[in-house]
C-alpha angles and dihedrals in degrees: 000000000000115000095245091054089050091053091048092049091047092050094047091050097044097045098030093234143119116245111238100176141012127204126185121204120187122204105187096168141022089258095062118092145172110229121244109267151136117251122245106246103161130061090229089062092058093073093047093048092069139235095309092064110112097187115129106172121128101202131053116271122233096210153320125260115202124192129197114212125182100354144055112233133168118250120206116217119189136179110237114227101184143115095235134313134217090303094048094245109148120200120225089221122094129191113262092221145333092285094047111128094187126222122310129169131183115199134168116260099206126207111267095027133107135212125205124206114188123201094260092051090045091054092057103032144043129215137194146151108250124203111275116270091205131039114277 
């Protein structure tokens, strides 16, 4: 069984879902990155995301499963404190004051591991793979 099919089968079993889309991102060097963002999980968001959106699903998604294969990279997780972005997703979090910097966490996304972002987490947080701060 090809590796991608194994990852899909594992995800469907673990999260009791049916995979509707698959996206591959390659990070061949420490300079490559995946911009901080929320995932599109609802068909209504596709229109608002703009013409570069390649999503084609018809039903709302329950989450995103990301795998790291072959490298350890940092992932940046941030609480979103906004009243809605381009996709009209409003976070339930509000800043505690003018000097509030919000919550950010960098953690290593190690090769052979997976991360799951459900729709509720996605509404209130962003994620991305920043450029490496240290040489690979």
